TORPA-4810 file (N, C-alpha, C, O; in nm, 3 decimals):
<nodes>
NODE_1_-12.478_5.725_12.697_-12.460_5.720_12.840_-12.312_5.736_12.871_-12.229_5.666_12.814_M
NODE_2_-12.279_5.827_12.960_-12.139_5.846_12.998_-12.097_5.733_13.092_-12.181_5.666_13.151_S
NODE_3_-11.966_5.714_13.104_-11.916_5.608_13.190_-11.959_5.628_13.335_-11.984_5.530_13.405_D
NODE_4_-11.969_5.754_13.380_-12.009_5.780_13.517_-12.152_5.734_13.543_-12.187_5.703_13.657_E
NODE_5_-12.236_5.729_13.439_-12.375_5.686_13.454_-12.390_5.535_13.443_-12.498_5.481_13.468_D
NODE_6_-12.284_5.467_13.406_-12.289_5.322_13.388_-12.320_5.258_13.523_-12.249_5.283_13.621_D
NODE_7_-12.423_5.175_13.531_-12.460_5.115_13.659_-12.350_5.029_13.720_-12.348_5.009_13.842_P
NODE_8_-12.258_4.977_13.640_-12.151_4.894_13.695_-12.064_4.972_13.793_-12.004_4.913_13.882_E
NODE_9_-12.057_5.104_13.776_-11.975_5.184_13.866_-12.033_5.185_14.007_-11.963_5.222_14.101_Y
NODE_10_-12.157_5.145_14.024_-12.221_5.144_14.155_-12.209_5.009_14.225_-12.260_4.994_14.336_D
NODE_11_-12.144_4.913_14.163_-12.137_4.777_14.219_-12.001_4.755_14.285_-11.897_4.784_14.226_I
NODE_12_-12.003_4.704_14.405_-11.883_4.656_14.472_-11.875_4.507_14.440_-11.951_4.427_14.495_D
NODE_13_-11.784_4.471_14.352_-11.777_4.332_14.305_-11.720_4.237_14.409_-11.734_4.115_14.395_F
NODE_14_-11.657_4.289_14.513_-11.614_4.201_14.622_-11.737_4.163_14.705_-11.752_4.047_14.745_R
NODE_15_-11.822_4.260_14.731_-11.944_4.234_14.808_-12.050_4.162_14.726_-12.134_4.090_14.780_A
NODE_16_-12.045_4.181_14.593_-12.146_4.122_14.502_-12.078_4.048_14.387_-12.094_4.087_14.271_N
NODE_17_-12.002_3.943_14.416_-11.926_3.876_14.310_-12.012_3.817_14.200_-11.966_3.805_14.086_P
NODE_18_-12.134_3.780_14.230_-12.219_3.719_14.128_-12.255_3.817_14.016_-12.302_3.776_13.910_S
NODE_19_-12.234_3.947_14.038_-12.261_4.048_13.936_-12.150_4.055_13.831_-12.168_4.115_13.725_E
NODE_20_-12.035_3.993_13.859_-11.920_4.000_13.769_-11.940_3.910_13.648_-11.981_3.794_13.662_Y
NODE_21_-11.910_3.963_13.529_-11.910_3.886_13.404_-11.770_3.889_13.346_-11.705_3.994_13.344_E
NODE_22_-11.724_3.776_13.299_-11.587_3.766_13.247_-11.566_3.861_13.130_-11.466_3.932_13.126_I
NODE_23_-11.657_3.862_13.035_-11.642_3.951_12.920_-11.530_3.909_12.828_-11.473_3.801_12.843_G
NODE_24_-11.498_3.996_12.732_-11.394_3.967_12.633_-11.267_4.044_12.666_-11.273_4.160_12.705_R
NODE_25_-11.155_3.980_12.651_-11.026_4.047_12.664_-11.012_4.127_12.792_-11.024_4.074_12.902_G
NODE_26_-10.987_4.257_12.775_-10.964_4.346_12.888_-11.089_4.426_12.923_-11.081_4.526_12.995_E
NODE_27_-11.203_4.382_12.874_-11.328_4.452_12.895_-11.353_4.477_13.044_-11.333_4.388_13.126_Q
NODE_28_-11.396_4.598_13.076_-11.435_4.641_13.211_-11.320_4.649_13.310_-11.343_4.654_13.431_D
NODE_29_-11.197_4.651_13.263_-11.082_4.656_13.352_-11.080_4.785_13.435_-11.025_4.786_13.546_V
NODE_30_-11.140_4.892_13.383_-11.142_5.019_13.456_-11.273_5.042_13.530_-11.296_5.152_13.581_F
NODE_31_-11.360_4.943_13.536_-11.491_4.960_13.597_-11.510_4.883_13.726_-11.586_4.928_13.812_K
NODE_32_-11.446_4.773_13.742_-11.478_4.679_13.850_-11.407_4.713_13.980_-11.289_4.684_13.999_C
NODE_33_-11.482_4.775_14.069_-11.431_4.810_14.201_-11.460_4.698_14.299_-11.559_4.627_14.281_E
NODE_34_-11.383_4.679_14.400_-11.268_4.758_14.443_-11.138_4.719_14.374_-11.032_4.773_14.404_P
NODE_35_-11.148_4.623_14.282_-11.027_4.568_14.220_-10.950_4.670_14.137_-10.827_4.669_14.136_Y
NODE_36_-11.022_4.757_14.067_-10.953_4.860_13.988_-10.862_4.943_14.077_-10.747_4.970_14.042_K
NODE_37_-10.914_4.984_14.192_-10.834_5.067_14.282_-10.715_4.991_14.341_-10.616_5.053_14.380_D
NODE_38_-10.723_4.860_14.347_-10.614_4.779_14.400_-10.510_4.744_14.294_-10.392_4.731_14.326_E
NODE_39_-10.553_4.730_14.169_-10.462_4.682_14.064_-10.405_4.793_13.976_-10.287_4.789_13.940_L
NODE_40_-10.485_4.891_13.942_-10.439_4.995_13.850_-10.314_5.068_13.899_-10.225_5.094_13.818_L
NODE_41_-10.303_5.102_14.029_-10.181_5.170_14.074_-10.054_5.086_14.057_-9.944_5.140_14.054_P
NODE_42_-10.068_4.955_14.047_-9.954_4.866_14.032_-9.907_4.857_13.887_-9.791_4.826_13.861_L
NODE_43_-9.997_4.883_13.793_-9.976_4.860_13.651_-9.893_4.973_13.589_-9.922_5.090_13.610_W
NODE_44_-9.791_4.937_13.512_-9.711_5.037_13.442_-9.638_4.973_13.324_-9.591_4.859_13.333_S
NODE_45_-9.630_5.048_13.214_-9.546_5.005_13.102_-9.446_5.115_13.067_-9.388_5.115_12.958_I
NODE_46_-9.426_5.207_13.161_-9.338_5.322_13.133_-9.192_5.280_13.115_-9.127_5.322_13.020_K
NODE_47_-9.142_5.199_13.208_-9.004_5.151_13.200_-9.001_5.001_13.228_-9.098_4.946_13.282_T
NODE_48_-8.892_4.937_13.193_-8.879_4.794_13.220_-8.882_4.767_13.370_-8.946_4.672_13.414_L
NODE_49_-8.813_4.850_13.449_-8.814_4.830_13.595_-8.954_4.842_13.652_-8.995_4.760_13.733_D
NODE_50_-9.028_4.946_13.611_-9.164_4.964_13.664_-9.256_4.851_13.617_-9.346_4.811_13.691_S
NODE_51_-9.235_4.801_13.497_-9.316_4.690_13.447_-9.285_4.561_13.523_-9.377_4.486_13.556_A
NODE_52_-9.159_4.536_13.551_-9.122_4.417_13.628_-9.184_4.422_13.767_-9.239_4.322_13.814_E
NODE_53_-9.175_4.538_13.832_-9.234_4.554_13.965_-9.386_4.540_13.957_-9.447_4.472_14.040_D
NODE_54_-9.447_4.604_13.858_-9.592_4.603_13.844_-9.647_4.465_13.814_-9.744_4.421_13.876_G
NODE_55_-9.587_4.396_13.719_-9.635_4.262_13.682_-9.623_4.167_13.800_-9.713_4.087_13.824_A
NODE_56_-9.513_4.174_13.871_-9.495_4.087_13.988_-9.599_4.121_14.096_-9.657_4.030_14.156_E
NODE_57_-9.622_4.248_14.120_-9.720_4.290_14.222_-9.861_4.248_14.184_-9.939_4.206_14.270_A
NODE_58_-9.895_4.260_14.057_-10.028_4.218_14.011_-10.043_4.066_14.026_-10.148_4.017_14.067_I
NODE_59_-9.938_3.994_13.993_-9.945_3.848_14.011_-9.960_3.812_14.159_-10.033_3.718_14.192_Y
NODE_60_-9.892_3.884_14.247_-9.907_3.859_14.390_-10.051_3.886_14.435_-10.106_3.813_14.518_K
NODE_61_-10.112_3.993_14.380_-10.252_4.021_14.412_-10.341_3.906_14.362_-10.435_3.865_14.430_K
NODE_62_-10.310_3.854_14.243_-10.383_3.738_14.192_-10.377_3.624_14.293_-10.479_3.561_14.323_F
NODE_63_-10.259_3.598_14.345_-10.243_3.489_14.443_-10.325_3.516_14.569_-10.384_3.424_14.626_C
NODE_64_-10.328_3.642_14.613_-10.411_3.678_14.729_-10.559_3.654_14.699_-10.630_3.595_14.780_E
NODE_65_-10.604_3.698_14.583_-10.744_3.678_14.545_-10.777_3.529_14.536_-10.884_3.485_14.578_Y
NODE_66_-10.684_3.453_14.480_-10.703_3.308_14.469_-10.718_3.246_14.608_-10.806_3.164_14.631_R
NODE_67_-10.630_3.287_14.699_-10.634_3.232_14.835_-10.762_3.272_14.907_-10.810_3.199_14.994_D
NODE_68_-10.818_3.389_14.873_-10.943_3.435_14.934_-11.066_3.388_14.856_-11.179_3.421_14.891_M
NODE_69_-11.041_3.311_14.749_-11.149_3.257_14.665_-11.233_3.367_14.600_-11.355_3.356_14.589_K
NODE_70_-11.166_3.474_14.557_-11.233_3.586_14.491_-11.208_3.578_14.341_-11.111_3.635_14.290_E
NODE_71_-11.295_3.507_14.271_-11.274_3.492_14.127_-11.274_3.626_14.053_-11.189_3.645_13.966_F
NODE_72_-11.363_3.720_14.082_-11.356_3.847_14.008_-11.218_3.913_14.019_-11.166_3.966_13.920_P
NODE_73_-11.158_3.911_14.137_-11.024_3.967_14.153_-10.921_3.890_14.075_-10.832_3.949_14.013_G
NODE_74_-10.931_3.757_14.077_-10.839_3.673_14.000_-10.846_3.708_13.853_-10.743_3.726_13.787_M
NODE_75_-10.968_3.719_13.801_-10.984_3.745_13.658_-10.943_3.886_13.621_-10.888_3.908_13.513_D
NODE_76_-10.967_3.981_13.709_-10.923_4.118_13.679_-10.771_4.130_13.685_-10.713_4.207_13.609_L
NODE_77_-10.706_4.055_13.772_-10.560_4.051_13.771_-10.512_3.999_13.635_-10.415_4.050_13.579_A
NODE_78_-10.581_3.896_13.583_-10.548_3.846_13.449_-10.562_3.957_13.346_-10.476_3.973_13.260_R
NODE_79_-10.669_4.033_13.355_-10.693_4.139_13.257_-10.586_4.247_13.263_-10.545_4.299_13.159_K
NODE_80_-10.540_4.281_13.383_-10.433_4.382_13.394_-10.301_4.330_13.338_-10.228_4.405_13.272_Y
NODE_81_-10.271_4.203_13.362_-10.151_4.145_13.301_-10.165_4.140_13.150_-10.069_4.169_13.078_L
NODE_82_-10.282_4.103_13.103_-10.307_4.098_12.958_-10.295_4.238_12.898_-10.240_4.255_12.789_Q
NODE_83_-10.347_4.337_12.968_-10.339_4.475_12.919_-10.194_4.521_12.913_-10.155_4.592_12.820_M
NODE_84_-10.113_4.482_13.011_-9.971_4.517_13.007_-9.903_4.456_12.886_-9.823_4.522_12.820_G
NODE_85_-9.935_4.333_12.857_-9.876_4.264_12.742_-9.921_4.329_12.610_-9.838_4.361_12.525_W
NODE_86_-10.051_4.347_12.594_-10.102_4.396_12.465_-10.064_4.542_12.441_-10.028_4.579_12.329_T
NODE_87_-10.073_4.625_12.544_-10.040_4.767_12.525_-9.891_4.786_12.500_-9.852_4.863_12.412_R
NODE_88_-9.809_4.717_12.576_-9.664_4.729_12.554_-9.627_4.677_12.416_-9.540_4.733_12.350_A
NODE_89_-9.691_4.570_12.372_-9.662_4.515_12.240_-9.702_4.614_12.130_-9.635_4.625_12.028_M
NODE_90_-9.811_4.687_12.152_-9.851_4.788_12.054_-9.743_4.895_12.041_-9.708_4.937_11.931_R
NODE_91_-9.689_4.940_12.156_-9.581_5.039_12.152_-9.453_4.980_12.092_-9.375_5.051_12.031_Y
NODE_92_-9.433_4.850_12.111_-9.315_4.785_12.055_-9.320_4.781_11.903_-9.217_4.785_11.837_A
NODE_93_-9.441_4.772_11.846_-9.458_4.755_11.702_-9.491_4.883_11.626_-9.465_4.892_11.506_K
NODE_94_-9.547_4.982_11.694_-9.595_5.103_11.626_-9.538_5.228_11.692_-9.543_5.241_11.814_Y
NODE_95_-9.484_5.321_11.614_-9.434_5.446_11.672_-9.543_5.516_11.754_-9.653_5.541_11.706_P
NODE_96_-9.509_5.546_11.879_-9.604_5.612_11.967_-9.722_5.526_12.005_-9.819_5.577_12.062_G
NODE_97_-9.717_5.397_11.975_-9.827_5.307_12.005_-9.948_5.328_11.916_-10.055_5.273_11.942_G
NODE_98_-9.932_5.407_11.811_-10.044_5.440_11.723_-10.055_5.336_11.612_-9.975_5.333_11.519_Q
NODE_99_-10.156_5.252_11.624_-10.178_5.145_11.525_-10.237_5.202_11.395_-10.219_5.145_11.287_K
NODE_100_-10.308_5.314_11.408_-10.374_5.375_11.291_-10.323_5.516_11.270_-10.293_5.589_11.365_Y
NODE_101_-10.313_5.553_11.144_-10.273_5.688_11.107_-10.366_5.734_10.995_-10.374_5.669_10.890_E
NODE_102_-10.434_5.844_11.018_-10.531_5.896_10.921_-10.636_5.791_10.883_-10.675_5.780_10.767_D
NODE_103_-10.679_5.713_10.983_-10.783_5.613_10.960_-10.735_5.484_10.895_-10.814_5.391_10.878_G
NODE_104_-10.610_5.477_10.860_-10.553_5.357_10.797_-10.462_5.285_10.896_-10.387_5.347_10.971_E
NODE_105_-10.469_5.151_10.893_-10.383_5.074_10.981_-10.239_5.082_10.931_-10.211_5.060_10.813_E
NODE_106_-10.149_5.113_11.023_-10.007_5.119_10.990_-9.948_4.979_10.976_-10.002_4.882_11.028_R
NODE_107_-9.839_4.971_10.906_-9.763_4.847_10.897_-9.687_4.828_11.028_-9.615_4.917_11.071_E
NODE_108_-9.704_4.713_11.091_-9.633_4.684_11.216_-9.485_4.673_11.187_-9.443_4.620_11.084_A
NODE_109_-9.405_4.723_11.281_-9.260_4.714_11.268_-9.208_4.612_11.368_-9.265_4.595_11.476_Q
NODE_110_-9.101_4.545_11.331_-9.043_4.446_11.421_-8.899_4.484_11.445_-8.817_4.460_11.356_E
NODE_111_-8.863_4.536_11.549_-8.932_4.596_11.660_-8.904_4.744_11.660_-8.789_4.786_11.651_W
NODE_112_-9.007_4.824_11.670_-8.990_4.968_11.675_-8.926_5.012_11.806_-8.837_5.097_11.807_Y
NODE_113_-8.971_4.953_11.917_-8.922_4.990_12.050_-8.886_4.862_12.126_-8.974_4.791_12.176_D
NODE_114_-8.757_4.835_12.134_-8.710_4.711_12.198_-8.745_4.704_12.346_-8.777_4.596_12.396_D
NODE_115_-8.740_4.818_12.417_-8.773_4.815_12.559_-8.920_4.779_12.581_-8.953_4.703_12.672_E
NODE_116_-9.008_4.833_12.497_-9.150_4.800_12.511_-9.174_4.652_12.481_-9.262_4.591_12.541_K
NODE_117_-9.097_4.596_12.390_-9.108_4.451_12.364_-9.068_4.373_12.489_-9.133_4.275_12.525_R
NODE_118_-8.960_4.415_12.554_-8.917_4.349_12.677_-9.023_4.361_12.785_-9.049_4.266_12.859_E
NODE_119_-9.084_4.478_12.794_-9.192_4.500_12.891_-9.308_4.406_12.860_-9.364_4.344_12.951_I
NODE_120_-9.344_4.396_12.733_-9.454_4.307_12.693_-9.423_4.163_12.734_-9.511_4.092_12.782_A
NODE_121_-9.299_4.120_12.717_-9.261_3.984_12.751_-9.267_3.958_12.902_-9.297_3.847_12.945_L
NODE_122_-9.238_4.061_12.982_-9.250_4.049_13.127_-9.396_4.021_13.164_-9.426_3.928_13.239_V
NODE_123_-9.486_4.104_13.110_-9.628_4.084_13.140_-9.677_3.950_13.086_-9.759_3.884_13.151_Y
NODE_124_-9.630_3.909_12.970_-9.672_3.782_12.910_-9.629_3.664_12.997_-9.703_3.567_13.011_K
NODE_125_-9.511_3.673_13.054_-9.461_3.565_13.142_-9.556_3.546_13.260_-9.594_3.433_13.291_Q
NODE_126_-9.593_3.655_13.326_-9.685_3.644_13.440_-9.825_3.606_13.396_-9.894_3.531_13.465_Y
NODE_127_-9.868_3.656_13.280_-9.999_3.620_13.227_-10.007_3.471_13.200_-10.106_3.407_13.236_L
NODE_128_-9.905_3.414_13.140_-9.903_3.270_13.112_-9.905_3.189_13.241_-9.972_3.086_13.250_D
NODE_129_-9.831_3.236_13.340_-9.827_3.168_13.470_-9.967_3.169_13.533_-10.011_3.068_13.587_Q
NODE_130_-10.035_3.281_13.526_-10.171_3.292_13.579_-10.266_3.200_13.503_-10.343_3.125_13.563_L
NODE_131_-10.259_3.206_13.371_-10.349_3.122_13.290_-10.327_2.974_13.313_-10.421_2.895_13.300_R
NODE_132_-10.205_2.935_13.347_-10.174_2.794_13.372_-10.210_2.748_13.513_-10.201_2.630_13.544_D
NODE_133_-10.252_2.841_13.597_-10.286_2.808_13.735_-10.411_2.719_13.737_-10.515_2.757_13.683_D
NODE_134_-10.399_2.602_13.799_-10.511_2.506_13.802_-10.636_2.564_13.868_-10.747_2.543_13.820_D
NODE_135_-10.618_2.636_13.977_-10.733_2.694_14.046_-10.802_2.796_13.957_-10.925_2.799_13.949_T
NODE_136_-10.723_2.880_13.890_-10.783_2.979_13.801_-10.861_2.910_13.689_-10.975_2.947_13.661_Y
NODE_137_-10.800_2.812_13.626_-10.867_2.742_13.516_-10.998_2.680_13.562_-11.100_2.690_13.494_Q
NODE_138_-10.996_2.617_13.678_-11.115_2.551_13.731_-11.224_2.655_13.763_-11.340_2.637_13.725_H
NODE_139_-11.187_2.761_13.832_-11.284_2.865_13.869_-11.339_2.937_13.746_-11.457_2.970_13.741_R
NODE_140_-11.254_2.960_13.648_-11.300_3.026_13.525_-11.403_2.939_13.453_-11.505_2.989_13.407_R
NODE_141_-11.376_2.811_13.445_-11.470_2.719_13.381_-11.603_2.716_13.458_-11.709_2.719_13.396_Q
NODE_142_-11.597_2.710_13.589_-11.719_2.713_13.671_-11.796_2.843_13.649_-11.919_2.843_13.635_E
NODE_143_-11.723_2.954_13.647_-11.786_3.086_13.632_-11.856_3.096_13.498_-11.969_3.146_13.489_W
NODE_144_-11.790_3.050_13.392_-11.851_3.054_13.259_-11.976_2.966_13.255_-12.076_3.003_13.193_K
NODE_145_-11.970_2.852_13.319_-12.086_2.763_13.324_-12.202_2.832_13.395_-12.316_2.827_13.348_Q
NODE_146_-12.173_2.896_13.507_-12.278_2.968_13.581_-12.335_3.082_13.497_-12.456_3.105_13.497_E
NODE_147_-12.248_3.153_13.426_-12.295_3.263_13.339_-12.390_3.210_13.231_-12.492_3.272_13.203_E
NODE_148_-12.354_3.097_13.171_-12.437_3.044_13.062_-12.570_2.990_13.116_-12.671_2.995_13.046_S
NODE_149_-12.571_2.941_13.237_-12.696_2.892_13.297_-12.789_3.007_13.331_-12.911_2.991_13.329_E
NODE_150_-12.733_3.124_13.362_-12.814_3.240_13.397_-12.872_3.311_13.274_-12.971_3.384_13.286_E
NODE_151_-12.811_3.289_13.155_-12.862_3.358_13.036_-12.974_3.284_12.970_-13.027_3.330_12.869_S
</nodes>
């Protein structure tokens, strides 16, 4: 099944928040509308300046979602910050961000790209701040409980 045929692409998660599943890591970060359209344009790991602007803007969106009690938006903001951290760290450790070469995992370098490491740390700072947010922690725990009751 192609991504375009995936039924999740037909769901407006703001209008239907109960359809949202937390998932693992950055799972579904490019699927959940309208949040993808609101967060993806903010996200960048191209330069340190763009990463600083992007991470701050994503965190501000998190605060807006929190104030509007939109857990799917809050969690997707977390996923975009997490993606900024993990992707930038991959580029920091591996030439061209390529973890594998000819099917074999490359040896990580410390640090191949210092700017990408700085970018990763910017995203990590905002990610940690989000994860430490009491409202986020409480809502995430409630959401997971609801998910487990539905399964």
